[in-house]
Each structure stands twice: as C-alpha cells, then as structure tokens.
C-alpha positions in Angstrom: 6.2 -30.0 -1.5 7.7 -28.0 1.3 9.5 -25.7 -1.1 6.3 -24.9 -3.0 4.6 -24.1 0.4 7.3 -21.9 1.3 6.9 -19.9 -1.8 3.1 -19.8 -2.0 2.1 -19.2 1.6 3.9 -15.9 1.9 2.7 -14.9 -1.7 -0.9 -15.7 -0.5 -0.4 -13.7 2.7 1.1 -10.8 0.7 -1.9 -11.0 -1.7 -4.3 -10.7 1.2 -2.3 -7.8 2.6 -1.9 -6.3 -0.8 -5.7 -6.5 -1.6 -6.4 -4.9 1.8 -4.0 -2.0 1.1 -5.2 -1.8 -2.4 -8.9 -1.4 -1.1 -7.9 1.1 1.4 -5.9 3.1 -1.2 -8.7 3.0 -3.8 -10.2 6.2 -2.4 -7.1 8.2 -3.5 -6.7 6.2 -6.7 -7.9 9.1 -8.9 -4.7 11.1 -8.5 -1.9 8.5 -8.1 -3.4 5.0 -7.7 -1.6 3.4 -10.6 1.9 4.6 -9.3 1.1 3.6 -5.8 -0.2 0.1 -6.9 2.8 -0.4 -9.2 5.1 0.5 -6.4 3.4 -1.8 -3.9 3.4 -4.6 -6.3 7.0 -4.1 -7.0 7.9 -3.9 -3.2 5.9 -7.1 -2.4 7.7 -8.9 -5.3 11.1 -7.8 -4.1 10.4 -8.6 -0.5 9.1 -12.1 -1.4 11.6 -12.8 -4.0 9.1 -13.6 -6.6 8.4 -12.3 -10.2 6.6 -9.1 -10.3 4.0 -10.5 -12.8 3.0 -12.9 -10.3 2.1 -10.5 -7.8 0.4 -8.4 -10.5 -1.7 -11.4 -11.4 -3.0 -11.6 -7.9 -3.9 -8.0 -7.9 -5.6 -8.4 -11.2 -7.6 -11.4 -10.1 -8.7 -9.6 -7.0 -9.8 -6.5 -9.0 -11.7 -8.7 -11.5 -13.4 -10.5 -8.6 -14.4 -7.3 -7.0 -15.8 -5.9 -10.3 -17.8 -9.0 -10.8 -19.3 -8.8 -7.3 -20.3 -5.2 -8.0 -21.9 -6.0 -11.2 -23.9 -8.9 -9.8 -25.1 -6.6 -6.9 -26.1 -4.0 -9.4 -27.9 -6.5 -11.6 -29.6 -8.0 -8.6 -30.8 -4.6 -7.4 -32.2 -3.9 -10.8 -34.0 -7.3 -11.1 -35.5 -6.6 -7.7 -36.7 -3.2 -8.7 -38.5 -4.8 -11.7 -40.0 -7.6 -9.6 -41.1 -5.0 -6.9 -42.8 -2.9 -9.7 -40.3 0.1 -9.2 -39.1 -0.3 -12.8 -40.5 -2.0 -15.9 -38.3 -4.4 -17.8 -38.0 -1.9 -20.6 -36.5 0.7 -18.0 -34.1 -1.7 -16.7 -30.7 -0.8 -18.1 -29.2 -3.5 -20.4 -25.7 -4.6 -19.3 
C-alpha cells in the first residue's frame, strides 16, 4: 500500500501542477502548444519515473473535463436565453 501511495501521490501532485501550467500556457497554444505540452509531459514522466502515457492520460482527462464544463456552461446559457425569451427554441443552436 505504501509503495502505491509513493507512486500516485507525486503523480497526482504533478497532474495538478501540470494542469495549472497547461491552463496558463493555453494562451500561447496556437503557435507551439503541442510541442510545449509534449515536452512538459515528458519532463514530468522523467522526473517522476513513470510512463509518459500515464502522465498524458492525466492531461487528456483534464482537457476532456474542461471541455465538458465549457459545453455545459454554453448549453445552460442557451437554455436560459430561451427561458428568458431572448431566443426561441428554434433559434437555439443544436449541439
């Protein structure tokens, strides 16, 4: 049990740090985001001594969760606009 904790706790901490850095760097993602993210993932994997695929999976999960949150917020705003009479149901974009 202690060995698993020794592996997963630093990985979880790195994921939080990585997600923060990933979010902060998303502004410059248009030019070199993929390279920077790949480099960060590789550096985290090397530093923690874990497989790069595991670190990549954490980044992918975080990205998917953020996308889902953005989509839900968008859908909620559209539904509210229909409820408030600012849009008709026919005008509301279909997702």
